[in-house]
C-alpha positions as CSV (number, residue, x, y, z in Angstrom):
1,M,91.5,115.0,85.1
2,N,92.8,117.9,87.2
3,R,92.6,117.3,90.9
4,L,91.3,120.8,91.4
5,S,88.0,119.5,89.9
6,K,87.4,117.8,93.2
7,F,89.5,119.8,95.6
8,T,88.6,123.2,94.1
9,A,90.7,126.0,92.8
10,A,91.0,127.4,96.3
11,A,93.8,124.9,96.8
12,L,96.1,127.2,94.9
13,A,95.5,130.1,97.2
14,V,98.2,130.0,99.7
15,G,97.2,131.9,102.8
16,T,98.9,132.3,106.2
17,L,99.3,128.6,106.8
18,G,100.6,128.1,103.2
19,T,103.2,130.8,103.8
20,V,104.4,129.0,106.9
21,L,104.5,125.7,105.1
22,A,106.5,127.1,102.2
23,T,109.2,128.0,104.6
24,V,109.2,125.2,107.2
25,G,107.2,122.4,105.6
26,G,110.4,120.4,105.0
27,G,112.5,121.4,108.1
28,L,112.5,121.1,111.8
29,G,112.6,123.8,114.6
30,A,110.7,126.5,112.9
31,T,110.4,129.4,115.4
32,A,107.6,131.0,113.4
33,V,105.4,128.0,113.8
34,V,106.1,127.6,117.5
35,K,105.1,131.3,118.1
36,A,102.0,130.6,116.1
37,T,101.1,127.6,118.3
38,Q,102.1,128.7,121.8
39,G,99.5,131.2,122.8
40,A,99.9,133.0,126.2
41,S,97.6,130.4,127.8
42,V,100.1,127.6,127.1
43,P,102.3,127.0,130.1
44,S,105.8,125.6,129.8
45,G,107.5,122.8,131.7
46,Q,105.0,120.1,130.9
47,H,105.6,116.5,129.7
48,L,103.4,115.0,127.0
49,T,103.0,111.3,126.2
50,V,102.0,110.6,122.6
51,W,101.0,107.2,121.2
52,S,102.0,106.7,117.5
53,W,100.6,104.1,115.3
54,W,103.1,105.2,112.7
55,G,106.2,103.1,113.3
56,G,109.8,103.0,112.2
57,P,111.0,106.2,110.4
58,E,107.7,107.8,111.0
59,T,107.9,107.5,114.7
60,T,111.4,108.9,114.5
61,L,110.1,111.8,112.5
62,M,107.4,112.5,115.1
63,Q,109.9,112.4,117.9
64,Q,112.2,114.8,116.1
65,T,109.3,117.1,115.5
66,A,108.1,116.9,119.1
67,N,111.7,117.6,120.3
68,A,111.9,120.7,118.2
69,W,108.6,121.9,119.5
70,G,109.5,121.1,123.1
71,K,112.9,122.8,122.9
72,L,111.5,126.1,121.7
73,H,108.4,125.9,123.8
74,G,109.9,124.6,127.1
75,D,108.2,121.2,127.3
76,T,109.2,117.5,126.8
77,V,107.5,114.8,124.7
78,T,107.8,111.0,124.6
79,I,106.5,109.3,121.5
80,I,105.6,105.7,122.1
81,D,105.6,103.4,119.0
82,K,102.3,101.4,119.0
83,S,102.6,100.3,115.4
84,A,102.8,96.6,116.4
85,D,99.4,96.9,118.1
86,S,96.4,96.9,115.7
87,N,93.8,97.6,118.4
88,F,93.2,101.3,118.2
89,N,90.6,101.0,120.9
90,D,93.5,100.6,123.3
91,F,93.7,104.4,123.3
92,E,90.4,104.5,125.2
93,N,92.1,102.7,128.1
94,A,95.1,105.0,127.9
95,V,92.8,108.0,128.1
96,R,90.9,106.7,131.1
97,S,94.1,105.9,132.9
98,N,95.7,109.2,131.9
99,S,98.7,107.4,130.4
100,A,98.5,109.2,127.0
101,D,97.8,112.8,126.1
102,M,97.6,112.3,122.3
103,A,97.6,109.8,119.6
104,I,99.0,110.0,116.0
105,G,98.2,107.7,113.1
106,I,94.7,106.5,113.9
107,P,92.9,105.8,110.7
108,H,89.7,107.8,110.6
109,N,87.5,104.8,110.3
110,N,88.6,103.9,113.9
111,L,87.4,107.2,115.4
112,G,83.8,106.2,115.7
113,P,84.0,104.0,118.8
114,L,86.5,106.4,120.4
115,Q,84.3,109.4,119.8
116,L,81.3,107.4,121.1
117,A,83.2,106.5,124.2
118,G,83.9,110.2,124.9
119,V,87.7,109.9,125.0
120,L,88.4,112.3,122.2
121,A,88.7,116.1,122.8
122,P,86.8,118.3,120.4
123,V,89.2,120.4,118.2
124,P,89.1,123.9,119.6
125,N,87.6,126.6,117.4
126,G,90.3,128.3,115.3
127,E,92.9,125.5,116.0
128,I,93.1,124.8,112.2
129,N,91.6,126.5,109.2
130,K,89.2,124.0,107.6
131,A,89.4,125.8,104.3
132,D,93.1,124.8,104.0
133,Y,92.2,121.1,103.8
134,I,90.5,118.9,101.2
135,A,86.9,118.4,102.2
136,P,87.0,114.6,102.7
137,A,89.8,115.0,105.2
138,I,87.7,117.4,107.3
139,N,84.6,115.2,107.0
140,S,86.6,112.2,108.1
141,V,87.1,113.6,111.6
142,T,83.8,115.4,112.0
143,F,80.9,113.9,114.0
144,S,77.6,115.9,114.1
145,G,79.3,119.0,113.0
146,T,82.2,118.8,115.5
147,M,85.8,117.9,114.7
148,Y,87.4,115.3,117.0
149,G,90.8,115.2,115.4
150,I,93.2,116.8,112.9
151,P,93.7,115.0,109.6
152,L,97.3,114.4,108.7
153,A,97.5,112.4,105.6
154,A,95.5,110.4,103.0
155,E,95.8,106.9,101.5
156,T,94.0,105.0,98.8
157,Y,94.8,102.2,96.3
158,A,95.2,102.1,92.6
159,L,96.3,99.9,89.7
160,F,99.9,98.8,89.5
161,Y,101.1,97.7,86.1
162,R,104.4,96.4,84.8
163,T,105.8,98.6,82.0
164,N,107.6,95.6,80.4
165,K,104.2,94.1,79.8
166,L,102.0,97.1,79.2
167,S,103.1,100.4,77.7
168,T,100.0,102.3,78.9
169,P,97.5,101.5,81.6
170,P,93.9,100.5,80.6
171,K,91.4,103.2,81.1
172,T,88.1,101.6,80.0
173,W,86.5,98.3,81.2
174,N,86.9,96.6,77.8
175,Q,90.5,97.5,77.5
176,F,91.1,96.4,81.1
177,I,89.6,93.0,80.5
178,T,91.6,92.6,77.3
179,D,94.9,93.6,79.0
180,A,94.2,91.4,82.0
181,K,93.6,88.4,79.8
182,K,96.9,89.1,78.1
183,V,99.2,89.9,81.1
184,G,97.4,88.6,84.1
185,F,95.6,90.5,87.0
186,E,95.2,89.7,90.7
187,F,94.1,91.5,93.8
188,Q,92.9,90.7,97.3
189,D,89.4,89.8,96.2
190,N,88.4,88.5,99.7
191,N,89.4,91.8,101.3
192,F,86.4,94.1,101.6
193,Y,88.7,97.2,101.7
194,F,89.8,96.5,98.1
195,S,86.6,94.9,96.8
196,Y,84.5,97.8,97.9
197,A,85.8,99.8,94.9
198,Y,83.6,97.7,92.6
199,I,80.6,97.7,94.9
200,G,80.7,101.5,95.3
201,G,81.6,102.1,91.6
202,M,78.5,100.2,90.5
203,G,76.4,102.5,92.8
204,G,76.2,100.3,95.9
205,S,77.2,101.1,99.4
206,V,77.4,99.7,102.9
207,F,75.0,102.0,104.6
208,G,72.1,104.2,103.5
209,K,72.3,108.0,103.6
210,N,70.8,110.6,105.8
211,S,69.3,113.8,104.4
212,N,72.6,115.6,105.0
213,G,74.6,113.0,103.1
214,S,76.1,111.2,106.2
215,S,75.9,107.5,106.6
216,N,72.8,106.0,108.1
217,P,73.8,102.7,109.8
218,K,70.2,101.8,110.3
219,V,70.0,101.0,106.6
220,I,72.3,98.3,105.3
221,N,72.7,98.5,101.5
222,L,75.0,95.6,100.7
223,G,72.0,93.6,99.5
224,S,70.8,96.3,97.1
225,K,70.7,95.8,93.3
226,N,73.7,98.1,92.7
227,S,75.8,96.4,95.4
228,V,75.1,93.0,94.0
229,A,76.1,94.3,90.6
230,G,79.5,95.1,92.0
231,L,79.7,91.7,93.6
232,N,78.9,90.1,90.3
233,L,82.0,91.8,88.8
234,I,84.2,90.3,91.6
235,R,82.7,86.9,90.9
236,D,83.4,87.2,87.2
237,F,87.0,87.9,87.9
238,V,87.2,84.3,89.3
239,F,84.7,82.3,87.4
240,K,84.2,84.1,84.0
241,Y,87.7,85.5,83.4
242,H,89.7,83.1,85.6
243,F,92.1,85.9,86.7
244,M,92.2,84.3,90.2
245,K,91.4,80.8,91.4
246,P,88.4,80.1,93.8
247,N,90.9,79.4,96.6
248,F,93.3,82.2,95.7
249,N,95.6,83.2,98.5
250,N,95.4,87.0,98.7
251,N,99.0,87.2,99.9
252,Y,100.2,86.1,96.5
253,A,99.1,89.1,94.5
254,L,102.2,91.2,95.4
255,T,104.5,88.2,95.0
256,D,103.1,87.3,91.6
257,F,103.4,90.9,90.4
258,Q,107.0,91.3,91.6
259,S,108.0,88.0,90.0
260,G,106.5,89.0,86.7
261,K,103.9,86.2,86.8
262,I,101.1,88.9,86.3
263,G,101.2,92.3,84.8
264,M,98.6,94.1,86.9
265,Y,97.4,94.1,90.5
266,I,95.8,96.5,93.0
267,S,97.5,97.9,96.1
268,G,98.5,101.1,97.9
269,P,101.5,103.3,98.5
270,W,102.9,101.0,101.1
271,D,104.1,98.6,98.3
272,T,106.0,101.2,96.2
273,P,109.2,101.2,98.2
274,G,109.7,97.5,98.1
275,L,108.9,97.2,94.4
276,A,111.2,100.1,93.6
277,K,114.0,98.5,95.7
278,A,113.5,95.2,93.8
279,K,113.8,97.2,90.6
280,V,110.5,96.0,89.3
281,P,109.5,98.1,86.1
282,F,106.2,99.4,87.2
283,K,103.9,102.4,87.1
284,I,100.6,103.3,88.9
285,A,97.3,104.6,87.5
286,P,93.7,105.0,88.8
287,L,91.6,101.9,88.4
288,P,90.0,101.6,85.0
289,L,86.3,102.6,84.4
290,L,83.6,100.0,85.1
291,P,81.0,98.7,82.6
292,N,78.7,101.5,83.7
293,G,81.3,104.1,82.7
294,R,81.9,105.1,86.2
295,H,85.2,105.1,88.2
296,P,85.6,102.4,90.8
297,Q,85.0,104.0,94.2
298,T,88.2,103.1,96.1
299,Y,88.1,103.4,99.9
300,E,90.1,106.3,101.3
301,T,91.8,106.3,104.7
302,Y,92.6,109.6,106.4
303,Q,95.3,109.3,109.0
304,T,94.5,111.4,112.0
305,M,95.9,113.0,115.2
306,V,93.7,113.2,118.3
307,V,93.9,114.6,121.8
308,S,92.7,112.9,125.0
309,S,89.6,114.3,126.5
310,R,91.1,113.8,130.0
311,T,94.6,115.1,129.5
312,H,95.9,117.5,132.1
313,N,98.0,119.2,129.5
314,T,95.2,120.3,127.1
315,A,96.7,123.6,125.8
316,A,100.2,122.1,125.3
317,A,98.7,119.0,123.5
318,W,96.8,121.2,121.0
319,S,99.9,123.4,120.5
320,L,102.0,120.3,119.7
321,A,99.2,118.9,117.5
322,Q,99.1,122.2,115.5
323,Y,102.8,122.2,115.1
324,I,102.9,118.7,113.8
325,A,100.0,119.4,111.4
326,K,101.9,122.4,110.0
327,T,105.4,121.2,109.8
328,T,105.4,117.5,108.9
329,P,103.2,116.8,105.8
330,L,106.0,116.9,103.3
331,R,108.5,114.9,105.4
332,E,105.7,112.4,106.2
333,L,105.2,112.1,102.4
334,S,108.9,111.3,102.0
335,V,109.2,108.7,104.8
336,G,105.7,107.3,105.0
337,H,104.5,107.7,101.5
338,R,101.2,109.2,102.7
339,L,99.6,112.0,100.8
340,P,99.3,115.5,102.4
341,V,95.7,116.7,102.9
342,L,96.4,120.4,102.8
343,K,95.2,121.7,99.5
344,S,98.3,123.8,98.8
345,L,100.4,120.6,99.1
346,I,98.4,117.9,97.5
347,N,98.1,120.1,94.4
348,G,101.7,121.2,94.6
349,S,104.9,120.3,92.9
350,Q,106.1,118.1,95.8
351,V,103.3,115.6,94.9
352,S,103.2,116.1,91.1
353,S,106.9,115.7,90.6
354,N,106.8,112.1,91.9
355,E,104.9,109.8,89.5
356,Y,103.8,107.4,92.2
357,N,102.5,110.2,94.5
358,E,100.8,111.9,91.6
359,A,99.0,108.6,90.6
360,F,97.6,108.1,94.1
361,A,96.6,111.8,94.3
362,Q,94.6,111.2,91.0
363,A,93.1,108.1,92.4
364,L,92.0,110.0,95.5
365,Q,89.6,112.0,93.4
366,F,87.4,109.0,92.7
367,G,87.4,107.4,96.1
368,V,85.3,107.8,99.2
369,P,86.3,107.8,102.9
370,M,85.6,104.6,104.7
371,P,82.6,104.9,107.0
372,K,83.7,106.1,110.4
373,N,80.7,105.4,112.5
374,A,81.0,102.7,115.2
375,A,78.5,100.5,113.3
376,M,81.2,99.8,110.7
377,N,82.9,97.5,113.3
378,A,80.0,95.0,112.7
379,V,80.6,95.1,108.9
380,W,84.1,93.8,108.3
381,T,83.8,90.1,109.2
382,P,80.4,89.5,107.6
383,A,81.6,91.4,104.5
384,G,84.8,89.3,104.3
385,N,82.8,86.1,104.7
386,M,80.5,87.3,101.9
387,L,83.3,87.8,99.5
388,T,84.9,84.4,100.4
389,F,81.6,82.6,99.8
390,I,81.2,84.3,96.4
391,T,84.8,83.8,95.2
392,Q,84.8,80.2,96.2
393,G,81.5,79.6,94.4
394,K,79.6,78.5,97.6
395,E,76.9,81.2,97.3
396,T,75.5,83.5,94.7
397,P,76.2,87.2,95.2
398,Q,72.6,87.8,96.0
399,K,72.5,85.1,98.7
400,A,75.9,86.0,100.2
401,A,75.0,89.7,100.4
402,A,71.6,88.9,102.0
403,N,73.3,86.7,104.6
404,A,75.9,89.4,105.3
405,V,73.2,92.0,105.9
406,K,71.6,89.7,108.5
407,Q,74.9,89.2,110.2
408,I,75.7,92.9,110.2
409,R,72.3,93.7,111.9
410,V,73.0,91.0,114.5
411,G,76.5,92.5,115.1
412,E,75.1,96.0,115.5
413,T,72.6,94.7,118.0
414,I,75.2,93.0,120.1
415,Q,77.4,96.1,120.1
């Protein structure tokens, strides 16, 4: 299936931004981009502090990019590596204390509480061209019609399979079950992030929908008939097909795949470097179709960049943000293995020429962005408990889902 079927043929139309990216997308210090992002209202001589939840080489990339922007613009930037801190809400305190002007690498599903707290600056009109981006990326940072961040990259998960056990990946449900019985299959079945693929693919969801298609957190759908159908599939993996034991340790899926104990498992781009370094013979493909003939609905994560609503360096912050958005996607793909969200790039040769990147780009077509509203914070723990009770045989999918819905409603009330 051609990715343009979801991202539209407009992705091939390279406009002004595409022209800039064609010349500077893989390099640093592009004067053309600086000129395009340093309007007359942007003063020089300022210092910006940027928190980055992208660690290691990604932090280095961001610092190099910021230095290039600062050198040509007349400002300085400090990138602070926050990758060891999993609490994205810490950015709220940083904004209130004026200790950070921007943040990079906040997954979009963490924006809800920050937006609700009023610490994210709205993206100025004309800052980016929305038409240059795939629609889910724009939607991931949009609240009530207003953007509160710039999407930088996308991630989802897919089926990893060992080529010394399977010559081709299964595409249908029946073929998947046959292959899984033959070569073994595991995944983090108690992790709601991964298991949602089966819930969503069977027509279920976490929340209901408003008339405009946005999530309605007042309606919890995990106990619906379709959601339970997805949970039944997850239960069958354990008790019908015995792919995983009731007390399966989710940490073993990668280990078992790398050692050759199993031939298939589910994961994301973060595992490809290690497997390639270990010389594991593997390929990646979208998850096979479900019994209903539909694709599993994998959760998608859109990595974002935001600006503090209280920064004293607003113009410079948005100038740097625009520069990062325009110059780093391909280098981020190289060092961080995260897909670009610009149409001209995700449908370009830089993605299609790498079989791993291409596989995840294909999988991205069938996914759905994780809910970004603040109510999702009340979902993760009850949903995880629900899956544990089901896969350990302690509760039926119907009962576990009903209990999860009750806990989520209580959690929403407390928040």
